[in-house]
C-alpha positions in Angstrom: 0.1 -0.4 0.0 1.2 3.7 -0.8 -0.1 6.7 0.4 0.6 10.4 -0.4 -0.3 13.5 1.4 0.8 16.8 2.4 3.1 17.4 5.8 1.5 19.1 8.6 4.2 19.3 11.3 4.7 20.6 14.8 7.0 20.0 17.4 4.5 20.4 20.2 1.9 17.5 21.0 -2.0 17.2 20.3 -4.6 16.5 22.7 -7.0 15.2 20.2 -9.8 15.5 22.7 -10.3 19.3 23.2 -7.6 20.0 20.0 -9.4 18.5 17.2 -12.7 19.0 16.1 -14.2 15.2 15.3 -16.8 16.4 12.5 -14.4 18.8 10.8 -11.0 17.6 11.1 -9.8 21.0 12.2 -7.3 21.7 15.1 -9.1 23.6 17.4 -6.8 24.1 20.5 -6.0 27.6 20.4 -2.7 27.3 22.5 -1.3 24.6 19.5 1.0 26.0 16.6 -1.5 24.4 14.1 -4.7 25.9 15.3 -7.1 26.6 12.6 -5.3 23.6 10.2 -7.3 20.9 9.5 -5.5 17.0 9.7 -8.1 15.6 7.1 -6.3 13.2 4.5 -2.6 14.8 5.6 0.3 13.1 7.0 0.3 14.6 10.5 3.8 14.9 12.3 3.5 15.4 16.1 5.9 14.0 18.9 3.2 12.7 20.8 -0.4 13.0 21.7 -0.8 14.8 25.0 -3.6 15.9 27.6 -7.0 13.7 27.5 -7.4 9.7 27.4 -10.6 10.8 25.1 -8.2 11.4 22.3 -9.0 7.7 21.2 -12.8 8.7 21.1 -12.3 11.6 18.7 -9.8 9.4 16.6 -12.5 6.9 16.3 -15.1 9.3 15.5 -13.0 11.3 12.7 -12.3 8.0 11.1 -16.0 7.0 11.2 -17.0 10.7 9.7 -14.2 10.2 6.9 -12.3 13.0 8.3 -9.3 11.3 9.7 -5.2 11.8 8.6 -4.1 9.4 6.0 -0.9 8.9 8.3 0.5 9.8 11.7 4.2 10.0 12.1 5.0 10.2 16.0 8.2 10.7 17.8 7.1 8.4 20.2 4.5 6.0 20.3 1.3 7.0 21.3 -1.2 4.3 22.6 -4.5 6.5 23.0 -4.2 7.5 19.2 -4.0 3.9 18.1 -6.4 2.8 20.3 -9.0 4.8 18.4 -7.9 3.3 15.0 -7.7 0.0 16.6 -11.3 0.1 17.8 -12.2 1.4 14.2 -10.9 -1.5 12.7 -11.7 -4.2 15.2 -15.5 -3.1 15.9 -16.3 -1.2 12.5 -14.1 -2.8 10.1 -17.0 -2.3 7.4 -17.4 1.5 8.1 -13.7 2.5 8.3 -12.2 1.0 5.5 -9.5 3.6 5.5 -7.5 3.2 8.7 -4.3 5.7 8.9 -0.7 4.2 9.2 0.6 5.3 12.2 4.2 5.0 13.2 6.9 6.6 15.4 10.3 7.6 14.5 13.2 8.6 16.5 13.9 11.9 17.8 16.8 12.7 15.2 14.3 11.5 12.6 11.7 13.3 13.8 13.3 16.4 14.0 14.2 16.3 10.3 10.5 16.3 9.2 10.2 19.9 10.2 12.3 20.5 6.7 9.2 19.0 4.9 6.5 20.6 6.9 3.4 21.7 4.0 5.6 19.4 1.3 4.5 16.1 0.1 5.5 12.5 1.2 4.9 9.4 0.3 4.6 6.4 2.9 5.0 2.9 1.4 3.9 -0.3 4.0 4.8 -3.5 3.1 3.6 -6.6 4.7 6.4 -8.8 5.9 6.1 -12.6 4.8 5.0 -15.1 7.6 3.9 -12.0 9.8 1.2 -9.9 10.9 3.4 -6.7 11.1 4.3 -4.6 8.5 7.2 -2.5 7.0 6.7 1.3 6.4 9.1 3.5 4.5 8.6 6.9 4.6 10.3 9.2 2.0 10.0 12.8 0.4 9.1 13.5 -3.1 12.7 14.7 -3.6 14.2 11.3 -2.2 16.1 13.5 0.4 14.5 11.9 3.1 13.7 8.0 3.4 13.2 6.0 6.9 12.0 2.7 7.7 10.0 1.6 10.5 6.9 0.0 11.9 3.0 0.6 11.4 1.9 0.5 14.8 -1.5 -0.9 13.4 0.1 -3.9 12.0 2.1 -5.8 14.8 2.5 -9.3 15.7 1.7 -10.5 19.2 4.2 -10.0 22.1 2.3 -11.0 25.0 3.2 -14.4 26.4 -0.1 -16.1 26.9 -0.3 -19.1 29.4 -3.8 -21.0 29.7 -4.6 -18.7 32.9 -4.4 -15.8 30.6 -5.9 -16.9 27.0 -9.4 -15.8 26.6 -10.1 -16.4 23.0 -12.1 -19.0 24.2 -14.6 -16.9 26.5 -17.8 -14.9 25.6 -17.6 -12.8 22.3 -17.3 -9.7 24.3 -14.5 -10.8 26.5 -12.7 -12.2 23.0 -13.0 -8.7 21.6 -12.0 -6.8 24.5 -9.1 -9.3 24.7 -8.0 -8.7 21.3 -8.1 -4.7 21.7 -5.9 -5.3 24.8 -3.3 -7.6 22.7 -3.3 -4.9 20.0 -2.4 -2.4 22.3 0.2 -4.2 24.4 2.0 -4.9 21.1 2.6 -1.1 20.7 4.7 -1.2 24.0 6.3 -4.6 23.1 4.5 -6.0 26.5 5.2 -9.6 27.4 2.9 -10.1 30.2 -0.3 -9.3 31.6 -1.0 -7.8 35.2 -3.8 -8.0 37.3 -5.4 -4.9 38.5 -7.5 -4.4 41.9 -10.0 -1.7 40.1 -11.0 0.1 37.3 -12.3 3.8 36.4 -14.0 4.2 32.8 -13.6 7.4 31.1 -15.0 6.2 27.5 -18.6 7.2 29.4 -18.6 10.4 27.9 -20.8 11.0 24.5 -18.5 12.0 21.8 -20.6 10.8 19.0 -22.6 7.7 17.8 -19.3 5.5 17.8 -18.6 5.4 21.2 -22.4 4.6 21.8 -22.3 1.8 19.6 -18.9 0.5 20.8 -20.6 0.3 24.4 -24.1 -1.1 23.8 -22.1 -3.5 21.3 -20.0 -4.9 24.3 -23.2 -5.1 26.8 -25.4 -6.6 24.0 -22.6 -9.1 23.8 -22.9 -9.9 27.6 -19.4 -7.9 28.6 -19.2 -7.9 32.5 -16.2 -6.0 34.2 -14.5 -8.4 36.4 -13.0 -5.8 39.1 -14.7 -2.9 40.9 -15.1 -0.1 38.4 -16.4 3.4 38.9 -17.4 5.7 36.2 -16.0 8.9 34.7 -18.2 12.0 34.5 -20.5 11.6 31.8 -22.1 14.3 29.4 -25.3 15.7 31.4 -26.8 15.5 34.6 -28.8 12.2 34.5 -31.4 13.5 37.2 -31.6 17.2 36.1 -30.9 17.7 32.3 -34.6 18.6 31.6 -34.5 20.9 34.5 -31.4 22.5 33.1 -32.3 22.9 29.7 -30.1 20.4 28.0 -31.0 19.6 24.6 -33.4 16.0 24.3 -31.3 14.5 21.7 -27.9 15.0 23.7 -29.7 13.3 27.1 -30.8 10.6 25.4 -27.7 9.9 23.6 -25.5 10.7 26.7 -27.5 8.7 29.1 -27.4 5.8 26.9 -24.0 5.5 27.1 -24.2 5.7 30.8 -26.8 3.0 30.8 -24.5 0.7 28.5 -22.0 0.9 30.9 -24.1 0.3 33.9 -25.2 -2.8 31.9 -21.5 -3.8 31.9 -21.5 -3.8 35.8 -19.6 0.0 36.4 -20.7 1.5 39.3 -23.0 4.6 39.4 -20.3 7.4 40.5 -20.0 9.5 37.5 -17.2 11.7 38.7 -13.8 13.1 37.5 -12.2 12.7 40.7 -12.6 8.9 41.8 -9.6 9.7 44.1 -12.3 11.8 46.4 -14.3 8.2 46.8 -13.9 6.0 49.9 -12.9 3.2 47.4 -9.6 4.9 46.0 -6.7 2.5 45.3 -3.8 2.2 47.7 -0.2 2.5 47.4 1.6 0.3 44.8 -1.7 -1.1 43.8 -2.0 -2.1 40.0 -5.1 0.1 38.5 -6.5 1.0 35.4 -7.7 4.5 35.3 -8.9 6.7 32.6 -9.5 10.4 32.7 -6.1 12.2 32.6 -6.6 14.2 36.1 -7.5 11.2 37.7 -4.7 9.1 36.2 -1.8 12.1 37.2 -3.5 12.0 40.8 -3.1 7.9 41.3 0.2 7.8 40.0 1.8 10.9 41.7 -0.2 11.6 45.0 -1.6 8.0 45.8 1.3 5.9 44.6 -0.8 3.4 43.0 -0.1 2.6 39.1 -1.8 3.0 36.1 -0.7 4.3 32.5 -2.9 7.1 30.8 -5.2 4.3 29.7 -7.3 5.5 26.1 -10.8 5.3 26.1 -12.1 2.0 24.8 -8.7 0.1 26.4 -10.3 1.2 29.7 -13.5 -1.0 29.6 -11.8 -3.5 28.0 -9.3 -4.1 30.4 -11.9 -3.8 33.3 -13.5 -6.9 31.4 -10.4 -9.1 31.3 -9.3 -7.5 34.7 -5.9 -6.8 33.4 -3.4 -4.7 31.9 -0.2 -5.0 30.0 3.3 -4.8 32.1 4.1 -1.2 30.5 5.1 2.1 31.5 4.8 3.5 35.0 3.7 -0.5 36.3 7.4 -1.1 36.3 9.5 0.3 38.6 12.2 1.6 36.2 9.6 4.1 34.2 8.8 5.6 37.4 12.1 7.0 37.7 12.1 10.9 36.7 14.6 11.8 33.9 14.4 15.8 34.2 14.5 18.3 37.3 12.3 21.0 37.1 13.4 23.3 39.9 11.0 25.9 41.3 13.0 26.7 44.6 14.3 30.0 43.6 10.7 31.4 42.1 8.8 30.1 45.2 11.7 31.4 47.5 11.5 34.9 45.7 7.7 35.1 44.5 5.4 33.1 46.6 7.1 33.0 50.3 7.2 36.8 50.7 3.5 36.8 49.3 2.7 34.1 52.5 5.0 35.9 55.0 3.0 39.1 54.6 0.0 37.5 55.3 -1.4 37.6 51.5 -2.9 34.2 50.6 -5.6 35.5 48.5 -3.9 34.3 45.3 -1.8 31.1 46.0 -4.1 28.5 45.2 -4.0 30.1 41.7 -0.3 29.1 41.6 -0.8 25.5 41.9 -2.6 25.1 38.2 -0.5 27.5 36.6 2.8 25.6 37.9 1.1 22.2 37.0 0.1 23.3 33.5 4.0 24.6 32.9 5.7 21.4 34.2 3.8 19.3 31.8 5.2 21.8 28.9 8.5 21.8 30.6 8.8 18.0 31.1 9.1 17.2 27.5 7.8 13.7 27.6 9.8 12.8 30.5 8.7 11.7 34.4 10.1 14.6 36.3 10.9 15.3 39.7 9.7 19.1 40.7 11.6 20.5 43.8 10.6 23.5 45.7 6.9 22.9 46.6 8.2 21.5 50.2 8.9 25.2 51.3 4.9 25.5 50.9 1.8 24.1 52.7 0.6 21.9 49.9 -2.9 20.6 50.7 -4.6 17.7 48.6 -6.8 20.5 47.2 -3.6 22.4 45.8 -2.1 18.9 44.4 -5.8 18.2 42.6 -5.5 21.4 40.8 -2.1 20.8 40.1 -2.4 17.4 38.8 -5.6 18.1 36.6 -3.4 20.9 35.0 -0.5 19.1 34.3 -2.6 16.3 32.8 -3.5 19.0 29.9 0.2 19.4 28.8 2.1 16.5 30.0 2.3 13.3 28.1 3.6 11.3 31.2 1.3 10.1 33.5 3.3 10.6 36.8 5.2 13.5 38.4 7.3 13.5 41.6 7.5 16.6 44.1 10.2 16.4 46.4 9.1 15.7 50.0 5.8 16.1 49.0 4.4 12.9 47.2 5.2 9.6 48.4 7.7 8.2 46.3 9.8 11.1 46.7 9.2 11.7 50.5 12.7 11.0 52.0 16.4 12.3 51.7 17.8 9.3 50.5 14.6 8.7 47.4 15.2 12.4 46.6 18.8 12.0 46.5 19.0 9.1 43.9 16.2 10.6 42.1 18.3 13.6 41.1 21.5 11.5 40.5 19.7 9.6 37.9 18.2 12.8 35.9 20.0 12.3 32.9 18.0 15.3 31.2 19.5 18.0 33.4 17.7 20.7 35.1 15.1 23.0 34.0 14.7 26.2 36.0 11.5 28.0 36.3 11.8 31.5 35.5 9.2 34.7 36.0 8.9 34.7 32.3 7.7 30.7 32.3 5.0 31.5 35.1 3.9 34.6 33.6 3.5 33.0 30.3 1.7 30.1 31.7 -0.6 32.6 33.3 -1.4 34.9 30.7 -2.1 31.4 28.3 -4.8 30.1 31.0 -6.4 33.7 31.2 -6.8 33.9 27.6 -9.8 36.2 27.7 -7.6 38.8 29.4 -7.7 41.1 26.3 -7.2 45.0 26.0 -10.9 45.5 25.0 -12.0 43.3 27.3 -14.5 45.0 29.7 -14.2 42.4 32.8 -17.5 41.6 32.8 -18.0 38.2 34.1 -21.3 36.2 32.7 -20.7 32.9 34.3 -18.4 31.5 37.1 -17.7 27.6 36.7 -16.2 25.8 39.2 -15.0 22.1 40.0 -13.1 20.8 37.1 -12.3 18.3 38.7 -15.2 17.8 40.8 -15.5 19.8 44.1 -14.2 18.3 47.1 -15.6 18.9 50.4 -12.8 21.0 51.8 -13.4 23.1 48.7 -17.2 23.4 49.3 -16.4 24.7 52.9 -13.6 27.2 51.3 -16.4 28.4 48.9 -19.1 28.7 51.9 -17.0 30.8 54.0 -15.6 32.9 51.2 -19.4 33.9 50.1 -20.2 34.6 53.9 -17.2 37.0 54.7 -19.2 40.0 54.1 -23.2 40.6 53.2 -22.7 41.4 49.5 -24.8 39.1 47.5 -24.4 37.4 44.0 -24.3 39.7 41.3 -27.5 39.5 39.5 -27.2 38.1 35.9 -23.7 36.4 36.4 -24.4 32.6 37.0 -22.3 30.4 39.4 -22.4 26.8 38.5 -20.6 23.8 40.5 -19.9 20.7 39.5 -19.4 17.8 42.0 -20.3 14.2 42.8 -23.3 12.8 44.2 -21.3 11.5 46.9 -19.8 15.2 48.0 -22.9 16.9 47.3 -24.6 14.8 50.1 -21.6 15.2 52.4 -22.2 19.1 51.6 -25.9 19.0 52.5 -24.7 17.2 55.7 -22.3 19.9 57.0 -24.7 22.6 55.8 -22.6 24.1 53.2 -24.8 23.2 50.2 -27.5 25.3 51.6 -25.5 28.4 52.4 -24.1 28.4 48.8 -27.5 27.7 47.3 -28.9 30.5 49.3 -26.1 32.7 47.7 -27.3 31.6 44.2 -24.7 28.8 43.4 -26.1 26.2 41.5 -25.1 22.3 41.7 -24.7 20.0 38.9 -23.8 16.2 39.1 -23.0 13.4 36.9 -20.9 15.2 34.6 -18.4 18.0 34.8 -17.2 21.4 32.6 -15.4 19.4 29.9 -18.7 17.9 28.8 -20.9 21.0 29.6 -20.5 22.9 26.0 -23.9 24.2 25.1 -26.2 26.9 26.1 -28.0 27.2 28.5 -25.3 26.2 30.7 -22.8 28.0 29.0 -24.0 31.6 27.9 -25.4 31.9 24.6 -23.7 35.3 23.8 -20.4 34.0 21.8 -18.8 37.0 23.6 -19.7 36.1 27.0 -16.7 35.3 29.6 -16.1 32.6 31.6 -14.3 32.7 35.1 -12.7 29.6 36.5 -10.1 28.5 38.8 -9.1 25.2 37.0 -6.2 25.5 34.9 -7.8 22.3 32.8 -10.6 24.1 31.9 -9.1 27.3 31.4 -6.7 25.3 29.0 -9.8 23.5 27.1 -12.6 25.7 27.5 -11.6 28.1 24.8 -11.8 25.4 22.1 -14.7 23.8 23.6 -17.0 26.4 24.1 -15.7 29.1 21.9 -16.3 31.3 24.6 -13.6 33.8 26.5 -12.3 32.2 29.0 -10.8 33.9 32.4 -8.6 32.1 34.9 -8.4 33.3 38.4 -8.0 31.9 42.1 -10.9 30.7 44.2 -11.0 34.1 45.7 -11.3 35.7 42.3 -14.3 33.6 41.4 -15.9 34.7 44.5 -15.4 38.2 44.1 -16.6 37.7 40.4 -19.4 36.1 41.6 -20.3 39.2 43.6 -19.3 42.0 41.3 -19.9 40.5 38.0 -16.2 41.5 37.1 -12.8 40.3 36.8 -9.5 42.5 36.5 -8.7 43.0 33.0 -4.8 43.7 31.4 -1.5 43.6 33.7 -3.5 44.0 37.1 -5.3 40.8 36.5 -1.9 39.1 37.1 -1.5 38.0 40.9 1.5 39.6 42.4 3.8 37.0 42.1 3.6 36.5 38.1 4.1 40.5 37.7 8.1 41.3 36.3 8.4 44.1 38.9 8.0 42.0 42.3 11.6 41.2 42.8 12.9 44.7 42.4 10.2 45.9 44.9 11.0 43.3 47.4 14.8 44.4 47.1 13.8 48.0 47.8 11.6 47.1 50.6 14.3 44.9 52.3 17.1 47.8 52.2 
């Protein structure tokens, strides 16, 4: 087979979910260098995917809609993107006659491809005699570039299957799930399967008919999960969708996806923060979790072990109760390769604010740093220095993990003397000694650029008016509910008329909040609560403001990153106090004054002057 196409090159990875429109194939991530370009029928060259586990769902819908690329050339093999194409082939073969070639090349070869951006390239795929895998040769039209590698979509089995793990003779649903797991395992050359203690399914979101039909097919074929399995946020509040004004067709499809996974034996949790549930995993547990923020939290904060598994793979692994022995399930792959040193920045910028008694914007530092560290890690597991000088809460780590998951391609970070695997002098010293990629110092320019990127709606002609305050991405914790309740009651000012305040949270946390009285206090102020779904799925009016020029204020780095592309609205970012103040005044500061003091260039000089 031979294909020809135009090269679309970037040295920055793309999260297909929130980054590529599944209907048109257009890149919609406003922070990406390829923003506005279309990947349909192109040869897409990116170092890897990044961000959301739902990229596989977008890939499936692209292929079913005939809007996929002809080929994807990666620097690093990416199981999330491959999974979407594998499911298209395994479950919808007749409807997806054109499956893209997906291959990975080494760093040096990938860098050379930049020279051929917008040029035509040819990819020739030859099946090797007696094997399932094929050899792929990539060549430029001028013949100056030629490189051979494997087609990740046509690999031979690598798993060494014994009688205990052989599932080819079980139910049709189990057989199809097992076949999908085997093909994904081959991408990483996995040889064994590991039993898991629990699973969390991310694929419960309704992206399109392909994902719905996939789940329904597994249920119709008698599929059942074999381990305790929780569900991520779905696309609507299952109980209140009509009251919230959600489109009936969307509600029907979204609830149908949820129903299919419940039929498969999953628990009715519907939360993007499963680590807040009493059933959260323990240190060193091998688990299978989808949802990027939860995966990063599980690995980094809980010390459990899970790859950032693709949607669709997640339910397949839950059915067979096993995952491949790959990635951060293995000790060697949990070791950091790069040091991100924030010590100087925290000493000079953050601690002076805290020491002066100003805590008002410190919580926003954590999602900003999570977003930044995901970028600075450049595909490696990092160890991050300097945070032990702060009083870091689980809510701070939750915010950090969610933002890290939007930009980082690895599902794990270590934070010196904070996270469980880097909690002693000896552990930290060993990690620092083995970081072969060196040290990256966090600078004021890095932090300021990260903050302004998240606060993308802060533009010169912005009036500062706020139409919606969006809280709870990831879902609110009980301690965050208390902070909000205390914040709205700090004075007697009411919520600004015309400014909506909506928070998403799990049913379990909502009930706890009612028991503590927080929910009643916040409802009296004017906060509206939504269960079962979260902001990354709430994409349409009337929950999202109808006016395309509306402004949404959030304290979530994750929502600030994905929100502009998902909602086509102006996204403002700030601290929890900014959100409370925005709810009371209907406004958010604009221009340079919107930057917290610790992100402004004049801070260091001012501190020096004050200490003379």
